N, CA, C and O of each residue as an XYZ file, in Angstrom:
308
protein
N      -5.382     -7.904     -1.760
C      -4.236     -7.373     -2.274
C      -4.678     -5.439     -1.245
O      -5.611     -4.666     -1.461
N      -3.692     -5.347     -0.360
C      -3.914     -4.152      0.290
C      -4.581     -3.162     -0.194
O      -5.719     -2.884      0.184
N      -3.897     -2.480     -1.144
C      -3.992     -1.394     -2.007
C      -5.880     -1.643     -2.225
O      -6.506     -0.592     -2.091
N      -6.531     -2.595     -2.458
C      -7.973     -2.636     -2.334
C      -9.045     -2.202     -1.015
O     -10.268     -2.087     -0.934
N      -7.732     -2.004      0.103
C      -8.708     -1.345      1.356
C      -8.774      0.047      0.887
O      -8.517      0.416     -0.258
N      -9.150      0.805      1.897
C      -9.411      2.087      2.324
C     -11.035      2.342      0.938
O     -11.449      3.358      0.380
N     -11.393      1.209      0.887
C     -13.263      1.446      0.045
C     -12.589      1.682     -1.202
O     -13.232      2.346     -2.015
N     -11.504      1.315     -1.525
C     -10.882      1.701     -3.275
C     -11.664      0.638     -4.032
O     -12.448      0.952     -4.927
N     -11.457     -0.565     -3.684
C     -12.464     -1.688     -4.536
C     -13.506     -1.359     -4.729
O     -13.914     -1.239     -5.885
N     -14.321     -1.091     -3.600
C     -16.599     -1.093     -3.456
C     -15.972      0.437     -4.798
O     -16.145      0.294     -6.009
N     -15.490      1.359     -4.368
C     -15.497      2.497     -5.619
C     -15.546      1.825     -6.801
O     -16.561      1.901     -7.493
N     -14.267      0.945     -7.263
C     -13.855      0.968     -8.574
C     -15.523      0.154     -9.192
O     -16.063      0.399    -10.271
N     -16.077     -0.922     -8.004
C     -16.927     -1.820     -8.527
C     -17.918     -1.359     -8.915
O     -18.478     -1.819     -9.910
N     -18.527     -0.040     -8.040
C     -19.605      0.765     -8.452
C     -19.059      1.525     -9.558
O     -20.047      1.632    -10.284
N     -18.507      1.868     -9.896
C     -17.885      2.803    -11.304
C     -17.758      1.558    -12.571
O     -17.422      1.940    -13.692
N     -18.050      0.018    -12.328
C     -18.035     -0.617    -13.224
C     -16.871     -1.048    -13.332
O     -16.846     -1.963    -14.156
N     -15.914     -0.837    -12.908
C     -14.739     -0.843    -13.017
C     -13.776     -2.211    -11.987
O     -12.671     -1.879    -11.560
N     -14.089     -3.077    -11.800
C     -14.302     -4.293    -10.900
C     -13.162     -5.278    -11.501
O     -12.526     -6.019    -10.751
N     -12.966     -5.246    -12.743
C     -11.997     -5.962    -13.472
C     -11.095     -5.517    -13.755
O     -10.225     -6.230    -14.255
N     -10.882     -4.166    -13.573
C      -9.211     -3.383    -13.849
C      -9.091     -3.492    -12.158
O      -7.865     -3.533    -12.059
N      -9.526     -3.554    -10.978
C      -8.948     -3.950     -9.660
C      -8.313     -5.536     -9.197
O      -7.411     -5.884     -8.436
N      -9.238     -6.235    -10.036
C      -8.771     -7.721    -10.335
C      -7.427     -7.588    -10.925
O      -6.406     -7.610    -10.238
N      -7.436     -7.455    -12.145
C      -6.516     -7.642    -13.202
C      -4.789     -7.050    -12.441
O      -3.652     -7.521    -12.467
N      -5.447     -5.753    -11.797
C      -4.047     -4.665    -11.178
C      -3.586     -5.541    -10.076
O      -2.435     -5.328     -9.696
N      -4.276     -6.519     -9.461
C      -4.158     -7.160     -8.303
C      -3.309     -8.162     -8.726
O      -2.214     -8.349     -8.197
N      -3.773     -8.874     -9.720
C      -3.351    -10.241    -10.270
C      -1.707     -9.980    -10.519
O      -0.786    -10.774    -10.324
N      -1.659     -8.747    -10.962
C      -0.262     -7.962    -11.812
C       0.730     -7.904    -10.452
O       1.854     -8.404    -10.401
N       0.060     -7.182     -9.366
C       0.821     -6.610     -8.569
C       2.012     -7.717     -7.793
O       3.203     -7.730     -7.482
N       0.623     -8.716     -7.727
C       1.190    -10.040     -6.710
C       2.467    -10.502     -7.119
O       3.378    -10.708     -6.316
N       2.598    -10.737     -8.809
C       3.298    -11.438     -9.259
C       4.705    -10.622     -9.390
O       5.701    -10.950    -10.034
N       4.500     -9.496     -8.612
C       5.882     -8.944     -8.707
C       6.481     -9.175     -7.077
O       5.700     -9.181     -6.125
N       7.971     -9.360     -6.909
C       8.573     -9.074     -5.811
C       8.269     -7.813     -5.167
O       8.285     -6.716     -5.724
N       8.041     -8.004     -4.175
C       8.233     -6.397     -3.306
C       9.756     -5.908     -3.340
O      10.686     -6.680     -3.106
N       9.956     -4.338     -3.703
C      11.355     -3.584     -3.819
C      11.367     -2.410     -2.298
O      10.662     -1.445     -2.003
N      12.401     -3.015     -1.688
C      12.162     -2.050     -0.553
C      12.190     -0.395     -1.388
O      13.016      0.014     -2.204
N      11.316      0.111     -0.986
C      10.994      1.702     -1.537
C      12.331      2.666     -1.585
O      12.598      3.490     -2.460
N      13.226      2.288     -0.215
C      14.525      3.299     -0.520
C      14.969      2.954     -1.772
O      15.123      3.928     -2.509
N      15.297      1.577     -2.393
C      16.084      1.353     -3.661
C      15.249      1.571     -4.800
O      15.435      0.986     -5.868
N      14.195      2.524     -4.570
C      13.915      3.206     -5.346
C      14.232      4.604     -5.660
O      14.613      5.158     -6.691
N      13.972      5.006     -4.499
C      13.916      6.467     -4.205
C      14.770      7.027     -3.044
O      14.446      7.590     -1.999
N      16.131      6.641     -3.642
C      16.672      6.993     -2.238
C      16.813      8.350     -1.407
O      16.949      8.470     -0.190
N      16.760      9.112     -2.162
C      16.235     10.837     -1.165
C      14.953     10.457      0.126
O      14.766     11.282      1.020
N      14.390      9.547      0.094
C      13.345      9.491      1.104
C      14.210      9.247      2.079
O      15.249      8.591      2.011
N      13.580      9.994      3.317
C      14.053      9.302      4.422
C      14.058      8.612      5.267
O      13.223      8.930      6.113
N      14.885      7.341      5.610
C      15.117      5.980      6.292
C      14.154      5.836      7.330
O      14.046      4.671      7.713
N      13.476      6.600      7.860
C      12.294      6.464      9.116
C      10.991      6.550      7.719
O      10.545      5.450      7.392
N      10.578      7.462      7.157
C       9.456      6.922      6.193
C       9.487      6.125      5.098
O       8.477      6.235      4.404
N      10.336      5.330      4.690
C      10.913      4.517      3.905
C      10.261      3.063      4.657
O       9.306      2.347      4.355
N      11.290      3.015      5.797
C      10.958      2.111      6.625
C       8.885      2.031      6.886
O       7.948      1.324      6.514
N       9.035      2.815      7.435
C       6.942      3.106      7.819
C       6.016      2.403      6.708
O       5.086      1.614      6.875
N       6.588      2.962      5.453
C       6.344      2.138      3.939
C       6.850      0.898      3.711
O       5.922      0.141      3.426
N       8.118      0.238      3.706
C       7.863     -1.050      3.822
C       6.987     -1.790      4.591
O       6.093     -2.460      4.075
N       7.236     -1.702      6.213
C       6.374     -2.196      7.023
C       5.180     -2.129      6.555
O       4.569     -3.186      6.400
N       4.707     -1.178      6.300
C       3.022     -1.180      6.332
C       2.549     -2.051      4.337
O       1.456     -2.400      3.892
N       3.663     -2.081      3.824
C       3.050     -3.225      2.407
C       3.582     -4.329      2.872
O       3.244     -5.129      2.000
N       4.068     -4.810      3.500
C       4.629     -5.881      3.951
C       3.442     -7.064      4.164
O       2.408     -6.845      4.795
N       3.761     -8.328      3.543
C       2.331     -8.967      3.995
C       2.565     -9.581      5.330
O       1.570    -10.013      5.913
N       3.701     -9.683      5.889
C       3.858    -10.811      7.234
C       3.640     -9.670      8.483
O       3.289     -9.996      9.617
N       3.878     -8.461      8.114
C       4.321     -7.916      9.755
C       3.380     -7.343     10.382
O       3.845     -6.419     11.050
N       1.714     -7.495     10.549
C       0.453     -7.007     10.088
C       0.545     -6.230     10.904
O       0.032     -6.251     12.023
N       1.574     -5.032     10.188
C       1.351     -3.436     10.464
C       0.693     -2.727      9.428
O       1.016     -1.594      9.072
N      -0.509     -3.598      8.801
C      -1.375     -2.940      8.023
C      -2.478     -1.761      8.753
O      -3.355     -2.331      9.402
N      -2.565     -0.519      8.760
C      -2.838      0.098      8.912
C      -4.651     -0.055      8.335
O      -4.922     -0.381      7.180
N      -5.618      0.225      9.297
C      -7.136     -0.159      9.147
C      -7.817      0.755      8.639
O      -9.010      0.555      8.409
N      -7.109      2.187      8.294
C      -8.114      3.229      7.974
C      -7.054      4.407      7.030
O      -5.908      4.510      7.468
N      -7.334      5.076      6.059
C      -6.790      6.039      5.848
C      -5.986      6.607      6.669
O      -4.778      6.470      6.475
N      -6.609      7.626      8.135
C      -6.446      8.454      8.810
C      -5.060      7.331      9.791
O      -4.155      7.865     10.432
N      -5.214      5.861      9.679
C      -4.165      5.428     10.138
C      -2.745      5.689      9.688
O      -1.686      5.965     10.252
N      -3.023      5.551      8.826
C      -1.922      5.265      7.583
C      -1.378      6.617      7.509
O      -0.153      6.734      7.506
N      -2.301      7.915      7.436
C      -1.870      8.970      7.753
C      -0.901      9.218      8.604
O       0.199      9.633      8.238
N      -1.263      8.951     10.010
C      -0.732      9.067     11.008
C       0.605      8.238     11.504
O       1.287      8.596     12.464
N       0.905      6.924     10.595
C       1.725      6.278     10.767
C       2.663      6.766      9.818
O       3.781      6.405     10.187
N       2.718      7.391      8.813
C       3.604      8.190      7.659
C       3.656      9.182      8.224
O       4.834      9.528      8.144
N       2.971     10.094      8.918
C       3.508     11.608      9.721
C       4.405     11.092     10.954
O       5.316     11.768     11.434
N       4.088      9.986     11.348
C       4.907      9.815     12.746
C       5.903      9.601     12.297
O       6.747     10.148     13.006
N       6.581      8.838     11.068
C       7.728      8.301     10.325
C       8.730      9.851     10.347
O       9.935      9.874     10.598
N       7.869     11.069     10.016
C       8.934     11.949     10.072
C       9.237     12.676     10.891
O      10.234     13.384     10.750
């Protein structure tokens, strides 16, 4: 699961909550992705597209760090 990147999974493991991350990941993986703009119409189209590309499993556009994600989102505005 991509959300487990940026050290979140390790932090949950260290806090004794690793089962929470695994349960969340299994649940999240069961739901088909919905374009973010379908949920929040007021979001600027360029930002919505950047978010959707980042979350898409097939685009290869996954940022490798929190700062890269921040840059991607700022550039979309």
